[in-house]
N, C-alpha and C positions, 0 to 999 in steps of 0.2 A: 484405392479405396479412401485414402486420406485426401481431404479437400485442400486445395492450395489457394493462397491469396485471400483475402478479405480486407477491406479497406483499413487503413491505419490512422492513428491520431497521436501526435507527439505533443508534449508540453515540456517545459523546461526541467532539466534536472541538473543538480549540482552534486559533485562528488569530490571530496578532498581525500587523497590518499597520502598519508605522511609516513615517511620511513618504511617504504615497502620492503618487506623482508622476503628473501627467496634463496633457495639453494643456488650455489655458485654455478651449477650445471644447468640451471633453469634459465631459459631466455625470457626476459621480461622487458617489454617495450619501454615502459616508463617506470623508473624504480623509486624515486624519492620525491616527496612533497608535490604530489600531482593532484589536481582537482579536475573533475569532469563536469561540465555544465551542458545542458542541451538547450539550444536556442528555440524558444517557443514561437518565435515570430513566423506567422503563417499567412494571415489575411492581407497585411499591408504590403509585404514583399515576399518573394518565394525563397525564404531562408528557413532551413531546418538543419542545424548543424550540431554535432557533438564537439564542444570546445574543450580542449585540454590545455591546462596551465600549470606551470611550475610556480606554485604560489609562494614558496619561500624566496625564490629569486625574482618573483613577479615577472615571469616571462611566458608569452604565448607559445605553446608547443605545436598545436595542430588544430585544424578545423575540418571535420569530416561531415560530409553530407549524410543526412538521415532520411529513411523512408517515412512517408506519412506526414502527419501534422500534429502539433501540440504535444511534444514530448515533455511531460511534466515532472517526471522523477527519474533518477538513476539510483535504484535501490539495491543494496547488497543482498545476495541470496545466501544469508547466513550472518553470523556475527562479523563485524568489520575486521576483527582480528584474524578471521579464518576464511572469509568468503573468497571463492574462486571466480564467481561470476557476478555480474550486475544485470538487473533488469531495467531496460529503458522502456518507460511507460508512455505509449502514445495515447494520450487522453481522448483523442478524437477518433480512434480506430478500433478495430476488433482483433488486436493481437498485441503481444509484447515482444521485444527483441532481446536476445541474450547476448551479452558482451563478455568475452573471456578476458579477464584482467591481465593475465600473464602475456598474452599475445597482442592485446589491443585490437582484437578482431570480433566482429559480429558473427556468431556461429550458428544461430538458430532463431526461428520465430515460433511462438506458441500461439495458436489461434484461440480466440475467446468468443463467448456468446454475448458479450457486452463490450462497451468501451471501458477501459480500465481506469482506476483512480490512483491507487498506490499499493505498494507491496512491502512497506517498511515494518513488517511484523514477522519475527522468526521464532520458531519453537525449537530450541536446541535439543531437548530430550527426544522429540519425535522426528527431528530433522525435517521440518515442514515450513514452508513460506506461505503466508496468508496474503492473497491478492484480492482486493475488493473492487466493486463496480462503481463507475461514475453514474450509471443510468438507473440503478435500482439497488435495494438493500440486499445484495447477494455477493457471494465470494467463491473463489476456488482455492484449493490447496495444491501447492506445487512441491515436487521433489527437487531439491537444489542440486542433486547429483545426477539423476536421470534427466532432469530438465523436462518434466512432463506433468500434466494434470493428474492428480491422484485422488481428488475429492471435490465435492461441490456443496454449497449451502445457500439457502435463502431464495431459491427459485420458485418457491410456492408462496412467498410473501406478496400480498396484494398491495396495490397503491392506486390512488386516483391519478390518472395520467393527465388530467386537464385542469385540476384546481387543487388547492391545498385543503384536503378533507381527510385528516388522519383516521384510519380505521381503529375500531376498538380492539382490545386484546382478543376477544372471543372470535371476531370475524377476520383477524389479520392473516392467519395461515390457511391457505387453501389445501385441498386434498391432492392436487396434482401440480407438478412443476410446469412452469411456463418458459419454454426455450425460444422466445421470439426476440430476434435482434432489434425489433422496433419497439419493444416494451420499455418505455421510459417513464419514470415517475417525476413528480413535481415536489420541490422543497418549499414549504410555506414560509420559511424564515430567511436567515441571512446566508444559507448554504449555497445559494445559486443553483447550478445544475449538477453539483456533485452530491449525489443522493446518499452515498455512504460516507461517514466520517472516517477518520484515520483508523486503520485496522489495528487490532491488539489481541494478544493472547493474555488471558487472565490466569491461566495455569497451564501445565503441560498437557492437560486433557480438555481444555475449553478455551474458546475465543468469543469475542463479542463483535457484532456488527452494529455500528451506530446508524440507525435508520432515521435519516433526516426527513424523509417524506412523511412518516407516520409519528414522528416525535417519540421514538422508542429506542431502547437498547435490546437487542436480541442475542441471547447467549446460547451457544451451541457446544455440545459435548461430542468428542470424536472417539471412534473405535475402529480398529483395523480388521479388515476381512480380506485375507490373501494380500494382494498388492494394492488394494483400494481402501481409502479411509472413509468410513461412513460418518455422517454428521446428524445429530439429533437436537432439535430445538428444545431446550430445557427451561428457559426463563425469558420472560418479556417484562421490561421495566419501562414505565411511563416517565417522560421527562417534560419539564415545563415548556421549553421550546426545543428546537433541534440541537442535538449535541454535536459539537465539532470534534472534540478530542477527549479521550479517556487515557490517563497516564498513571503509572504506579508512583508511589511516593519516592521510592529509591530506584533509579534506573540502572544501577550497577549490576553486572552479571553475577549469577549465583546467589542473588538475594531473593528469598521467597517473600514477596510482598503480600501483605494482608490489607493494606490501605490503598485506595485508588481515588483519583479526583477527575471529575468530568466538567468540561466547560460548555455551557449552552450559549447560543448565539443571540437570543432575544428577538423581539419583533417590535419595531418602532410603531407601526400602524396599529397594532393591537395593544400597545402600551406595556408590553412584557419586557422587563429588563433582562439583560444577559445575567448569567449567574454561574456559580460553582457548586457542584454536587460532591459530597464525600461518601464513599462506599467502603464497606468492610467485606472482604471476601471470606466466605465460609465454604470450603471445598471448591466446587465449581460454580457456585452461585454468588451473586453480589447483593448485599443488603444496604439500602439507602439509610444513612444515619444523619445526614444534614444537607440542607440546601441554603446557600447564601446568595441573594440577589446582589448585583453590583451597584451599590448605592453608598454614598458617604457625604454627610452634610447636605449640600445642595447640588451634588453631582450624581447623576444616574448614568450607568453604562449600558451601551447597546453595541451590537456587532461584536460579540465575543469571539475570540479566536483560540489560539493555543494557550496552554498553561505551562508555567515554569516554576520549579522548586529551587529555592536558594541552596547554595552548596552545603550550608549547615543544616538543611532539611527543616528549618524553623518556619519559613514563610512561603506563601504561594504568590507569584506574580501573575495576575490575570489581565492581559491587555484588552482594551476596549477601543474599537475603532471610532466611536462617536460618544462624546459627552453631551448630555442634555440636562438642563436644570429642572427644578420642580414645576416650573411654569410651562414646560414643554419647549423651551427655546434652545436651539443648538448653541453650544459654547465654541463652535468653530474649531474643535480640536478633539483628539482622543487622548488616551493615556493608559496608565496602569493602576489597578486596584491591588493593594497588598493585604493579604489575608493571613491570619495566624493558622498554621497548618493543623493544629490540634483543635482549637476552639471554633475555627472557621469564622471568626469575627473579622470584619473589615477594619484594618488598622489605619489605612490611609489611602487616598487617591491622589495621584500625581499627574498633572497635565503634561503631556509630551508633544504629540503632534497628531495630525489627521491620519486616520487609518492605522493607529498603533496595533501591531499584531504579533510581534515576536520579541524575545528577550534572550540575551547571552550574558553569562557571568564571568568575570575575571576575579579569581580568588587572590591573585597577586595585588590588585589594586582595590579589592572589595567594591567593584564597580559593576553595575548592570547597564547594558547598552540596549536601548529600545529601538526596534525598527518601526519607522512611521511610513507605511506604504504610500501614502498620498501627500507626503511633504518632502521638502528638499533638505532635510537634516535628520540625523539620528540623535537620540537623547541619552545622556549619561546620568545615572543615579547611584549614590552611595547606598549599597544595600544593607550595610550595618546600621547606619543611623537613619536610613530611609529619607534622605534629603536629596533634592534635585541638585545636580552639579552644573550642567550646561547642555546646550544644543550644539552639535558638531555639524557644521555646514558641509553639504555635498554640492560643490560648485561644478556640476557637470551639465553639458548641453542637453536639451530635450529633443528627442527624435519624433515625439508626438505619435508614437505607434503603440504605446502601452497604457493601460488604465491605471497601472501602479508604477510608482517611481523606483521603489526598492523591492528586491526579491524576497522570497519567503524563507530563505535559509541564510544563516550567518554562522560564523565560526570564530572561536578564540584560540589562539596558538597555545600549545601545551605549557609554555612558560608564562602564559597570561599577559604577554606584552602587546600582542597585536590582535586586532579585530578585522575580519574579512567579510565582504559582502559584495553584491552586484547592484549597480545602478541599472535598473531594468529598462527604462525608457531610452534605449540607445546602446546598451551593452557596454558598460564600463565596470571592470572589476577593480575594486579599491581596497586599500589597507589603511587602517587607523592605528597610529601609535598611541597606546593608552597611557603612556607616560606624559605625553604632551596633549593628548585628547584632540589631535588634529590628523586629517588625512595626509599621509606622507608619500604614498605611491599609488599609481593606478595604471591600468592597461585598457586600451580601447579595443573591443572585439566586435562591436556593432550588434544588431539584432535585439532580441527581447528575452534575455535569460531571466527566469522567474522562480525556479523551484529546484530543490535537490537535496542531497545528503552528503555529509562529510565522512571520510574514512581515515582513521588514524591507525598506523602500524599494521597494515594488512600483510599477513603471512601467506604467501602463495604455496599451494600444494602442487608440486611439479609432476606428481605421479597420479594424476586424475584418471579415474575410470572413464571410459568412453560414455557419453550421455546416450540415452535412448534415441533411436531414430524417430520414434513416434512422439508426438506432442501430447497424446492422451485425449485429444479433442473428440475424436470419433467415438471413443468408448462412452463418453458422457453426453455428447451433444449431437448425435447423428440427426440430420434433417429428415432422414428416412426413418420415421418412428417405428421401432420394433413392434409396437402394439397394434400396428395396422396389418400385421401378417397372420392374424389368427387362423385363417383358413388353411395356411400351409403348415400348421404345427405338426401334423401327423408324420410328415416326411422327416422332421428333425428328431423324432423319437423312433424312427424305423430302423430295422436291422440293416437295411441297405446303407443308410447314412452312417450308422455306427461303424460298419465294416469298412466303408470307404475312407472315413476321416479319422476315426478313433483308434482303429486297430492296425493301421498301416503306417508306422513311423519309418521314414527313410533312414537306412543305416549309414549310407554314405551320400549325403545330399550334394548335388552339383551346385555350389554356391554361385558360380558364374552365371548359371542358367536360372537359378531360383532365388537370387538375392532379394529381388523385389517381392517375389511371391511369399517368402517367409514372413515378412512383416504383414502382408495381406492376411495370412492365416491367423496371425496373432490377434489382429483386430476382429477377424471373422468369428473366431470362437468366443471372444469376449462379448461380441454382439449377440450371439445366440445363447450365451449364458443368460443374458438379460431377458431374452425371449422366453426361455424355459422358466425363469423365475416368475415371470408374469403369468404364464399358463398354470403353474402349480399353485399360485395364490388365488386364482380365479376359477377353481373347480372343486367340486366336492368328491371327486373320484380319488379314493385313497391310493389306488395303484399308481395313478399318475404322479401324485405327490412323492410316493416312495421311489418311483422311477426317476423322477427329477433329481432327487437327492443323490441317487447312484450315478446318474449321468453327469451331474454338475462336478463331481469329483474328477471324473475323466476329462471333462472340458478344462478344468483348472490346470490339471497336470499337462495336458497337451498344449494349452495356451502358453504355459511357461516354457515348455520344450521348444516350441517354434521361436519364441522370443530369444531364448538362450542361443539357439542356432544362429539366429540373425546377428546377434551381438558378437558372435565368435567368427563370423564369416571373413573378417579382415585380418584375423590373427595369423 
């Protein structure tokens, strides 16, 4: 009953695991100072690998072949301090792969109704991972223990698939979900083909989808119904141009953030500068309180990317990939705008390099290191006095296979001494000594590593419960729509059906004979629960609505019964 296979897409992913902590009895393949990068190189050469490196000792540990193409992220399914699994995000395919950290093995694939973007958003209170779409402003909720889909959002949001023509708020949300694998939106600004921006939870009960196709932020509230999480669109916010990222002011755990900042990308053709929004959260809603376009003296910023808050929480660093003067002429460089986090005033603009997009801070040296995606150096800035220090040359050969020279992810060692990143155009992992501000070591791995996440001090739980055998796809995205079976509804309310399936629980099931059948029944009853929900909502017959309520309780109970039996079959 569960469909297998659907094409994949992989894009690079970087994962640093430092000081991996585990029980002595727990077998862990790689223990200390390990990073995982996925090689995104697909079109030029047939390479798609998971690259494992001991970054402390700058040593290549392994290269494993990956299914699919464009593996763009390796995101933890939970906090980096407690995550047991990583999701490898194949940006060009319709699934994600689950990697078990303690064994170093791929254990499961989860099918998707879209090509994935990223899943770097975790809700610790509800234990949910938010994974959004590359193709459309939509997302799914994942259970990081059962490793299955438990909720969906945004599949009724419309977009113009052929041209940038954002919908108004009134006409944005349709009445029905669209589960078409070919439904792909168009981003009008600098977002390219990644229609959703970075995923984010704004509270334990709400998350936001950054809709780059329609220049909107869509906020959803969650509620639980049995083992499914329902989502409700509660707020839509217009943005000047497409929003790339929304971040809290303080990213530390257990901090209840009230202030959030969002970076917009700008549009050179339309003359719209990139900018930074400031929001204040009220409950599960966001209120716009300020917007600052990226402009300072005769410098205008376009191609906005991520945002970074200085360690003292006083300033915002907003990278801009392209600087243009007031006459409309390119300054042949990008750089960073520095904003006061409270007043939102631009304090300074510092020219660094072409394609400036990311920043990492070393508190030890009070230094900000800027990634210049399309240049052959990174840039160092003193973030206390906001003064440019120097450009640090990256003297690595070009393989001419990547549009970017430097990857999207960087890392500062815990002691603040070293900076790590990848030279993307050819695959060179390098380290910069921030004492001398020079590259001191590098490893050649080839390929096109471009994206990832760093993991510090992961503590592995060696007594993990077994994940669900089901990926949850069928329950939400059956290609055989239940709404097409209206004529057969009488059978599913008949005494014959109830007697056969509801009242005959096997007392001693033969697991060897029925092991596959049990999972079938679980999905079967979940499927017909949706059928009955539809029937009861589309009829005026009171007896049918009452009957549905009675039967749905039985279905829920039996569905759980069969799933529990299936999960216990190997015990």
